[in-house]
N, C-alpha and C positions, 0 to 999 in steps of 0.2 A: 504494499500500500504506500503511495506516495505521501510526503509530508502534508500536502494540501488536503488529500482525501482523509488522512488521519485526523487533521484538525477539524474537518467537517463532521467526521464521525463523533469525535470528542465533544464537539459543540452540541450534537444531537443527544449524546448521552447526558451531558450536563443539564440541558433542558429537561430531559426526562427525569433526572434526579431532583431538580428544582421544583418540578410539578408535584413531587411527593416529599415535602420536607420531613425532617425528623419529628417524631411524635413525642408528646409530653409523656412523663413516666406513668401518669394515670391512664392516659389513652392506650399506651403500650400494655399496661397491665390488664385492661379490659379486653383488648384484642388477644392477648395470650390466653386468658381465661376462656374466651369464646373458641379459640383454635383448639384448645385442650379438650374442649366439649365436641369437636368435630366440625366446627365452622370453617369451611373451605375459604370463604371470602375473607375471614379474619386472618387466616394464614397468608393469603395473597396480599392483603393490606400491609401486614408486617414485612413482607418481602419488598413490596413497592417502596415503603418508607425507609428501607435500609439500603436503597440503591446509592444514595449519596455517600454513604461510608465506603461501599465497594468502589466507587468511582475515585474517591480520595485515595484509597490504597492502591488502586491501579495506577494512578498518576504518580504517587510516591515511589513506585517500584519500576517506572519506565526508565528507558535508557540503558538497559542491561541485556539487550539482545532479544527482548520479547516485545511485540507491538502492544501499545496500551489497550487496543481494542481486545486483543487476545487476553491480556491480563484481566480486563473488565469481565470478559465471558467466564474465565476461570474463577475469578473472584465471586462472580454471581452464583456459580454453582456451589462454591464453598459456603456462601452466605445462606443459601437455601437449606444446606445440610446443618449449618450452625443453628439456624432458627428452629428447625425440627428438633434437633437435639436439646436445645434450650427449653422448648415447650414440654418435651418428654421428661426432662429432668426436674421439672416443677419450678423453673426460674421465674423471677418476678420482673415486672416492667423496668425498674431502674437499672438493671444490670444487662439488659439485652443488647443495647447499642455497643457497649464496651466489649462484650462477649463476641459479638459478630465481627467487630473490627479486629480483635485479637486472632480470631480463627482465619479471617480473610488474609490478614497480614502474614500469618505463619504459612498459609498455603501458597501465597504469591512469592513469599521469600524462598520457599523450596523450589518453586518453579524457576525463579531467576537463577538460583544456584545451579540447577540442572542445565539451564541454557548456557550459563557461563562455562560450566564444566565441559559441555559438548563443544563449544567454541574453542576452548583451550585444547581439547583433544584433537580437534580437526586441524588447528594450527600446528600441533606437534606432529601430526601425520604429514602434513605438507612439508615441514622442515625435515622430517626423516626421509621423505621421498627425494628431496633436494640433495641431502647428504648421500643417499644411496646412488643417485645418478652421478654425482661428482666422483664418488669412489669407483663406480663402474668405468667411467672415462679414464680416470688416472690409472687404474689397474690394467685396463685394456692396452693402454699405451706402454706400460712397463713389461707386461708379460706376453703381449702380442696376440692374445685371444680373448674371447669373452670370459670374464672371471666367473668362477662357480660361486654358489652361495656360501660354501665354506670359506673361500678366499676373501669374499666381501665381508663375512662375519669377522674374520681375523683382523682385517684393516679397520672396520668400524667399531670393533669391540662390542658387538652385538651378538646375542644368540643367533644361531642359524635360522631358527624358526622366525625370528623377527625379520631377517633379511628376506625370507621367503614370503612372508606376509606383505611387507611393503612392496616387494617386487611384483607380487600378484595384484596388488591394488593399483600400482602404476600401470601395469599391462592392461588391466581392465579399463582404466581411465583412457588410455591411449586407444584401445579398441573402440570405446564409445565415441570418442573424439573423431577417430578415423571414419566410423560409420556415419557420423553426422556430415562429415565433409564429402563422403561419397554420395550420400543422399542429396546434398545440395548440388553437387556436380552433375548428378544423374537426373535432376529435375527436368521433366518434360517441357516446362515453361521457361527454361533457361535461355538466355539471350544467345543467339548464334553470332559470335564475334567475327567469324570468317565470311559471313554472309552466304554460306552454303547451307543447303537443306532446309 
């Protein structure tokens, strides 16, 4: 999503949250009691009036590799679960907003940590692929033939399995890239630069 689209979506979410401002403790208590008695509309109202807290947490967690709209969706799911748990556990009105905020913050914090860990792992794999290719070129020049996984492992100080894993990933990426180029070049609608055919 582009920054402009993200801002438009964020504005829409903010307008939705503003249309259902936080409830007073007494109103929340009444809705919790009704929801505990099976009133579906009371549950929905508690959810709607908690959207502002979800949006605030989504905005607070943005900038870490997860789009704010995705954070909002994930936070909304966590909020619904939190409200249901709070109702089932016999919570009272004054504590609901804080409980929802803590549950949503913890959920989004975990999501951001996962995204950052995945990005760090991807960056490490890219660096390992670069190192492997440098070692392959250097060894090929020294020994006069394609180096084996064992020879590369000795130079890189990696386990042989790591060399094989990274080499397999690089080969798969090259195959996919090559296939995309071939598909592009074989396109029936390609421009005939020679003027023939």
